[in-house]
C-alpha positions in Angstrom: 40.9 -1.3 -42.2 40.8 1.6 -39.8 37.3 2.4 -40.8 36.1 -1.1 -40.1 37.6 -1.0 -36.5 36.4 2.5 -35.7 32.8 1.9 -36.7 32.0 -0.6 -33.9 33.8 1.7 -31.4 31.6 4.6 -32.5 28.5 2.5 -32.3 29.4 1.2 -28.8 30.2 4.8 -27.6 26.8 6.0 -28.9 25.0 3.2 -27.2 26.8 3.9 -23.9 25.9 7.6 -24.1 22.3 6.9 -24.9 22.0 4.5 -22.0 23.6 7.1 -19.6 21.1 9.8 -20.8 18.1 7.5 -20.5 19.2 6.4 -17.0 19.6 10.0 -15.9 16.1 10.9 -17.3 14.5 7.9 -15.6 16.1 8.7 -12.3 15.1 12.3 -12.6 11.5 11.2 -13.3 11.5 8.8 -10.3 12.8 11.3 -7.8 10.6 14.2 -9.1 13.6 16.3 -10.3 11.7 17.8 -13.2 8.6 18.9 -11.3 7.5 22.4 -10.2 8.8 22.0 -6.6 7.6 25.4 -5.3 4.0 24.4 -6.2 4.5 20.9 -4.7 5.8 22.4 -1.5 2.7 24.5 -1.2 0.6 21.4 -1.7 2.7 19.6 1.0 2.1 22.5 3.4 -1.6 21.6 3.5 -0.7 18.6 5.7 0.0 21.1 8.5 -3.7 21.8 8.6 -4.8 18.6 10.2 -7.3 19.1 13.0 -6.3 18.7 16.6 -9.4 16.7 17.4 -11.7 14.4 15.4 -14.0 11.6 16.6 -12.6 10.1 19.8 -9.0 11.3 19.2 -7.1 14.4 20.3 -3.6 15.6 19.3 -1.1 15.5 22.2 2.2 16.1 20.4 3.6 17.4 17.2 7.0 16.2 16.1 9.7 17.3 13.6 11.1 15.0 11.0 14.8 14.5 11.6 16.9 16.4 9.0 18.5 13.2 7.8 15.1 11.6 7.2 13.8 14.7 5.4 16.9 14.8 3.2 16.6 11.1 2.4 12.9 11.2 1.6 13.1 14.6 -0.2 9.7 15.6 1.3 7.7 18.5 -0.1 5.7 18.4 3.1 4.8 16.2 6.0 2.9 15.9 9.3 4.3 13.9 12.2 1.9 13.7 15.2 0.8 11.7 18.2 -2.9 11.3 18.9 -4.6 9.8 22.0 -8.0 8.2 22.3 -10.0 10.2 24.9 -11.9 7.1 26.1 -9.2 4.4 26.2 -6.0 6.5 26.6 -4.3 4.6 23.9 -1.9 6.4 21.5 -1.1 6.3 17.9 1.9 7.9 16.2 1.0 8.9 12.6 3.2 10.3 9.9 1.8 11.6 6.6 4.5 12.3 4.0 4.3 13.9 0.5 7.2 13.7 -2.0 8.7 12.3 -5.1 7.6 8.7 -5.8 11.0 7.1 -5.7 12.1 8.0 -2.1 8.6 7.9 -0.7 8.0 4.4 -2.1 11.0 2.5 -0.8 11.3 3.4 2.9 8.9 0.9 4.5 8.7 0.2 8.3 10.5 -3.1 7.7 13.5 -1.0 6.5 13.2 1.9 8.9 12.8 -0.2 12.1 15.4 -2.8 11.3 18.1 -1.0 13.3 16.0 0.0 16.3 16.1 -3.1 18.4 13.2 -4.9 16.8 12.7 -7.4 14.0 9.6 -8.3 11.9 7.3 -10.9 13.3 5.2 -12.9 10.9 4.1 -11.9 7.4 3.0 -8.4 6.5 -0.8 -8.5 5.9 -3.3 -6.3 4.0 -6.1 -4.8 6.0 -9.2 -3.1 4.6 -10.4 0.2 6.1 -13.9 1.5 5.4 -14.2 5.2 6.1 -16.7 7.8 5.1 -18.1 5.6 2.3 -14.6 4.9 0.9 -12.6 1.7 1.0 -8.9 1.8 1.6 -6.3 -0.9 2.0 -3.2 -0.7 4.2 -0.3 -2.9 5.1 -0.1 -4.2 8.7 3.3 -5.4 10.0 4.2 -6.7 13.5 7.6 -6.3 15.2 9.1 -8.1 18.2 12.0 -7.3 20.4 15.4 -8.7 19.4 16.1 -9.2 23.1 13.2 -11.2 24.5 11.2 -11.8 21.2 8.1 -10.3 22.7 5.7 -8.2 20.6 6.9 -4.7 20.6 4.8 -2.7 18.2 2.6 -2.7 15.1 3.1 -0.6 12.0 0.5 0.3 9.4 1.4 1.9 6.1 0.0 2.7 2.6 0.3 5.1 -0.3 -2.0 7.4 -2.2 -1.9 9.7 -5.3 -4.4 11.9 -3.6 -7.2 9.4 -3.9 -7.9 6.2 -1.9 -5.1 4.8 0.2 -3.6 1.5 -1.2 -1.4 -1.2 0.2 0.6 -1.3 -3.0 3.0 -4.1 -3.8 5.2 -1.9 -6.0 4.5 1.8 -5.3 7.7 2.8 -7.0 6.2 2.1 -10.4 3.0 4.0 -9.7 1.9 6.0 -12.7 2.4 9.3 -11.0 5.5 11.4 -10.2 4.6 12.1 -6.6 3.0 10.2 -3.8 1.6 10.5 -0.3 2.5 8.0 2.3 0.8 7.3 5.6 2.6 5.3 8.4 1.3 4.6 11.9 2.8 2.9 14.9 0.9 1.7 18.0 1.2 -0.9 20.7 0.6 -4.6 19.7 -3.0 -5.6 19.5 -4.2 -8.5 21.7 -5.8 -11.4 19.8 -9.4 -10.8 18.9 -9.3 -7.0 19.2 -9.4 -4.4 16.4 -6.1 -2.7 16.1 -5.9 0.9 17.5 -4.6 2.0 14.2 -7.6 0.7 12.3 -10.0 2.5 14.7 -7.9 5.6 14.4 -7.9 5.5 10.6 -11.6 5.1 10.3 -12.0 8.6 11.9 -8.7 10.1 10.7 -8.9 9.5 7.0 -12.1 11.7 6.4 -10.2 14.5 8.1 -7.1 14.0 6.0 -8.6 13.4 2.6 -9.6 17.1 1.9 -6.0 18.1 2.4 -4.8 15.8 -0.4 -4.4 16.9 -4.0 -4.9 14.4 -6.7 -2.0 14.0 -9.1 
């Protein structure tokens, strides 16, 4: 009688242990725990080599990623800069991040900006970028002030495994252990005009692409 009772308990315990181990392995795979991080950090350092000038754009400010954000994203490397168009004077803030797929995939502008006095306006849309004979897709999201509901800024973002940039629906399940992410912020675009971020990306992506390493 004892054997009959113990067997289901042993089976249940074995299943629980197996699930726990599988969960740990899956989480480690998603956050890049099993990777050669020194090598990945060297790859991430390449993002520091972005040019100060390209096309009509010039670098006017380099910024540091806050420690809390760097810890949350587990970045191997990043570039956080502000560029200005020499003809129009308009500015674009651009961040390029490189890290484990899990953290890099989930922190979108809709999440990041939610506590900064703005709220999403309208649906996030997909935009095509043709640059240097390559086609990329990128998400475009608008944000308005929570106070007066006026347009406040636009954000553009996409992911890459070292190849073309993609406005992925589910980047967390991308078949690679690491990802690049690009995120831009600029002032709202008047109706009928091409967004500053699109004009920027057409010239920026050819300068960025040689610094990426395909996974």
